[in-house]
C-alpha positions as CSV (number, residue, x, y, z in Angstrom):
1,M,21.9,-28.5,-21.9
2,A,18.2,-27.9,-22.8
3,K,17.1,-29.0,-19.3
4,K,19.4,-26.4,-17.7
5,F,17.9,-23.7,-19.9
6,Q,14.3,-24.8,-19.1
7,F,15.2,-24.8,-15.4
8,A,16.7,-21.3,-15.5
9,K,13.7,-20.1,-17.6
10,G,11.3,-21.6,-15.1
11,L,13.2,-20.2,-12.1
12,A,13.2,-16.7,-13.7
13,T,9.5,-16.9,-14.4
14,G,8.8,-18.0,-10.8
15,I,10.9,-15.2,-9.4
16,V,9.1,-12.6,-11.6
17,G,5.7,-14.0,-10.7
18,T,6.4,-14.0,-7.0
19,A,7.7,-10.5,-7.1
20,A,4.6,-9.4,-9.0
21,A,2.3,-11.1,-6.4
22,V,4.2,-9.5,-3.5
23,A,3.9,-6.1,-5.1
24,G,0.2,-6.6,-5.7
25,A,-0.3,-7.7,-2.1
26,V,1.6,-4.6,-0.8
27,F,-0.4,-2.3,-3.0
28,A,-3.7,-3.9,-1.9
29,V,-2.8,-3.6,1.8
30,K,-1.9,0.1,1.3
31,K,-5.1,0.9,-0.5
32,T,-7.4,-1.0,1.9
33,I,-5.7,-0.4,5.3
34,I,-3.1,2.4,5.3
35,D,-4.7,5.0,3.1
36,P,-8.1,5.0,4.9
37,E,-6.3,5.3,8.3
38,E,-4.4,8.3,7.0
39,E,-7.5,9.9,5.6
40,K,-9.3,9.4,8.9
41,A,-6.4,10.9,10.9
42,A,-6.4,13.9,8.5
43,F,-10.2,14.3,8.9
44,I,-9.9,14.2,12.7
45,E,-7.1,16.8,12.7
46,E,-9.1,19.1,10.4
47,N,-12.1,18.9,12.8
48,R,-9.8,19.6,15.7
49,K,-8.5,22.8,13.9
50,K,-12.1,23.9,13.1
51,A,-13.2,23.4,16.8
52,A,-10.2,25.4,18.0
53,R,-11.1,28.3,15.6
54,R,-14.7,28.2,16.9
55,R,-13.6,28.3,20.5
56,T,-11.3,31.4,19.9
57,A,-13.9,33.2,17.7
58,R,-16.4,33.5,20.6
């Protein structure tokens, strides 16, 4: 009976550890790849709006 409990405890620990590792990896990818791309797109769009205002102001 003790071996079954150890196995279940180890399995649960492994599942929780794996889930934490996956969540950490997803968070890291979001911070290093996705967020900078969104910031760059927003920056480009803002510059496009400024340029359009300058063209119509003349």
